[in-house]
Phi, psi and omega in degrees: 000127181282172186295324182295312180295321180298317180295321179296315180297319179297320179295316181292327176296317178297317179298317180297318180296319178296314179298318179300316179297318180296316180295320178297322179295316178295324179296319179294321181294316180291324180289332181284358180291137179080017180290128178230163178289156183294325179294322177294324178298318179296322177299319179296323180295314182293331178277003178059040177255008179254128182268315181210156183221142172241123180256132182216126181282132176264184186289341184268006181093351178274172182243123176278131182244123175242112186244148174246122181282173180293332176265024172064032171268151183257124179238150178230145177203174182226129178248144179276166178288350180286336181274096181274348185264013182295318181296319179298319178298319180294319179293320181295329182268000178073031181267130174285132180221156179227149180242127178247146178287158181293133180284125177270132178294149180290161181296321181295317180293323178296315178296321181295319181290319184280318185258347184304306181302319180294316179296323178296316179298317179297318180297316179297319179297314179297321180298313179294321179296320178294325179292327185276338186266166177062212174267030193290176178092130176248038185103166180104190189289333186252022179271051181293320187278002180281140181295141178266009183290134177266134181260128174247127176258185186292342179285325180248013172236096184258008182283128177234181180297337178294336179274354181251124181224162175085002178218064185297320181295319178296321177297321178297323180296323186265352178298329178298327178297322178298317177297321177301313184289326180286316184220079181294332182297330181302323182266328181290335177297330181264012178087002178280149177241155182293138179299139180282323185207149176230126180256119177266120184241136177170167180297164178297141175085010182270355175102028182292314180296319179296321179295317179297319179293327180290330176300312180294322179294323178288319183279349182059047179237159177300150186228109178266124180241137181206150176268152178298330180286344180289346180279329190273129179228178180282340180266135180290133179095349181290317180300316178297322178296320179293323177298314179300315182294323180296316179291327176295316177297319181296321180296325179291334182253014182297147355286142182204177180236132171256121180250119178251107180275142181052060183291345179295344177295331183238348186255019181294164177310131174286144181083007181283329180266198182256012183282343179070025178085002182256359182283167186297319184295318181290325175296320177297316179297317179300318179294323178294321177298318180293316182295321182281343183284342174082044171298327166243154189288117175262059184293127176085002179253116179248128177264119175248124181237153180230142177201154171249009177231067180290343183289338182260002180285150180293135181300329179295335180281334187266354184287155175300141187108335172249287170256099186289332181215150176245128181248123181266117177257096186270174175295141185289148173276189186296323178291320178295321178295323177296318178297317179296317179298321178297324178294315183283328181293334177299336185272353181231149176285122184243155179281174182289337185274357182283123179237118182292329181293322178292318178296323180294321179291331182270006180233059179290141179081001178284139173270177178299321178293322178297319180291322175297321177293325178299313180296320179295315179296322178297319177297323178293321176298318179295323179292325180295326179266013177060037178278152178276330179229163177270119184259175183296325179297327177294320177295321179296317178297319179295321180295317178297320180296318181289318185282320187252350182098164180291143181281129178264085186287333185276354183283126179263123181254141173297154183297321179297320178295321178295317179297316180298316179296322180297312179294324178301307182289326177297322178298315179295317181295320180296312180298319179296326180285327186274330181281146188288317187255061174232156178288141180300142177280121182267318185205144177229099173261145173249007172284139184301133177227123180062234178268351185263147175276343178196158184221138168253106187268115177248136178236129177292153180286339178202176178294137181236129183249352176208162181239136175265171186296315182298319180295322179292321177295318178295325177297320177298318179298319179298320181295330179277347184300325182294311181296319181297318179298321176298318181293316187287315190258333182251353180053043179204165174237130180242171179281358184294341183264009184298316180294324176299317181294320178300313181293319180297315179296320180296318178296315180297319180295319178295322178301321183279313191266335185251321189257355177060044184263021176239142180289328185291320182261339175074186184279062178239136179271121178251355185279147174278149174280102185269008181276352181289134183241009185277141184294316184297328182274328180289334178291321184258042182288132181237155176256143184254016180242139173283168180294324179295318179294320179299322177295321178295318179299313180299322180295318180290322177298315179298321180297314180299313183295318180295318181296315181288329176296316179295321179298313181296321180296319179297318180297319182289318181292329179282345183234048183293326179297319179291324177298315179297318180295318181293318179295321178298316178297319179295319180293328181279315187254346180068346177214132172234146181257182180300328180295315180295322179296318179295320178296319179294317180293334178275000179082014180266165174283122184290146176269155180299146179290161180294144177057036180279131175228141180300141181256169180257009183278049181231151175285120186301131177065020179069023181292122182286348182235077178286162183289338183259125177264137176285156177277174182269039181286156178300145182273351181214153179247000000 
């Protein structure tokens, strides 16, 4: 008997038992009507108000009396076995009476009364056990082992390759899967088999989930989607049961695609924790390994998984036969960003001046999700000014907001704080402009944005995939420009440069310990791999450097920082007139663009920036002690 029929029969048995109990209760209530005391019954007999009587012995030795009065009323009473003169009284009073034998309960009723509760308990126990095991459960409280995968068919999955942009190589890799799903015989004739699994690897927001959905949309096959965390539950064995149920459902709908998002939640290295292989996650992983290995033929079922941490996945999961191929979905280049912007721009009304190629060049390092957010923020800016279309200025504002943080227009800064911030950012901008291998300065605002009191926004001229030694040294010099300007022109040191120092020190340390960019230590890696997150390894962390080597590393880091600090200080001290002009422009307009910086460096009087409007971030009336104090947030990002 299958689980479905068993559950139906158990439910109907429970319903029948409840109805039987209710009817018996009502029968007792109705039968108890007209009950009188035995003494009252005898009074009625002596008064000759009883027409007929039926006597029936019950199980306890007493006699049940059912009497009909002269006015046809029904009375009930009970006589004990001690009253032997009852028959004589009835005869003396002329009452007709009949005697019935005691009713014996039927065999079925006896068995039901004696064994019914026990059988019911056993049935309920078996029912719950059946519901909890296997891939069981059709919903309800005990459907732990049922798969949580949502199925999308071609009617509600309209995503195709046309909706995916910026990852042409990844699309080429997965197009073969579409051909497999559409016409498997084409490949099977030559002895080829359908790939069992495809692992999509890449940073967050690059479109891994969208790419997997587009495979199913192109092939017109069912698409099961589930997160890696949906397998893990508080009960041991539930995750493995869900894996079995998911693959059983997939086989029934083959050919199809199973998409497991964030597979690192369940696919981490076994033995990494302290569970000893008995924890829920490892059991789930073991079941997934067995299902994907193909002990039974999973024809037409392709497992597509996505993760941004392939380094922590179990090696058994990555071998061919389980995940036959790995597809890297990287951050888009300038052409890819333009394609992605064109896809998202189609969904909003844009002005004639919007150019996706310019926006793509100005958004290096943006992922697909970042670009979608850019278009959305631009649409929100256009809606705030009641515009009919989204114009280029809206995109520029959205880009500034994403890169530099939201502008805090209502924050009132003291004049001294504004002057300090102006010289700080001017110092950074000047050093960035004078050194050869630095990114061009696009904008310098001193209005508070996010956690920073001011920002020097640099944008690279193109996509950069590696850094050379000179560029890293120049970057350190730019980071020191803010603090040096504070010392030279304001005669003080503030906490605003703390973030600059952290970044500069980190770059110098990486140059020495990771990239081998010093002659004294040579091309040797001294840095620890700090990406490990496993408990067992972090407890037994060891260092691979002697004390003497650590002193040498510290000495080289100090040497790099001192040299770049001195270089930046010389540049600022030699160009004090330009520093004063830049700080004056910042204090007046609060924002200068690349055009104003070029005019200042050429010794010209700078012109006001485009779309400049006076701000309220000033201390009213030049009061040196305004009521609002700024926080100690970093002054530069």
